[in-house]
Steps between C-alpha positions, in 0.01 A plus 500: 500500500784740585680435170190557298418806678862627460488405118179713460674796675790467263318452176249786583787729579705412192201561279427832647847619481551347154182690383634823656835462326345432171242769513755786531547568120129504418367799680502743209154440329583738211700215339339264275460138634586577855162426650483128420857449629393703823199266544732181487721656763205574710365152456830364641462724808140405533574128489745559787233679697249233424741231628548699817138455574565141590766587753339464854747707713777736391785658690466888518847548405464276181177681410639858536845407329321385192259781498758771536754334258235467229425881542862588489549293195234697325660848579690527176191414299427742210312797648231508245242340739583516853199293609686169437757576769231547757283185422 
């Protein structure tokens, strides 16, 4: 049980951070073809979030480190639409 819970923590965290890393270059909606690529990156992050629903308990340090790290990763994102940084 512990290993399964830990693996969900890790998979969820990796998907959220991977989605945040991959979304950085797709913030400028004025470029053609950016929106479908953005949706793919958001889908990766969403999958990590959905997996996190199955986690019964989470350490607050783990939660806040992933939360803050994902926001910090998005800071260099294109400034065209800042809303994606704050979601």
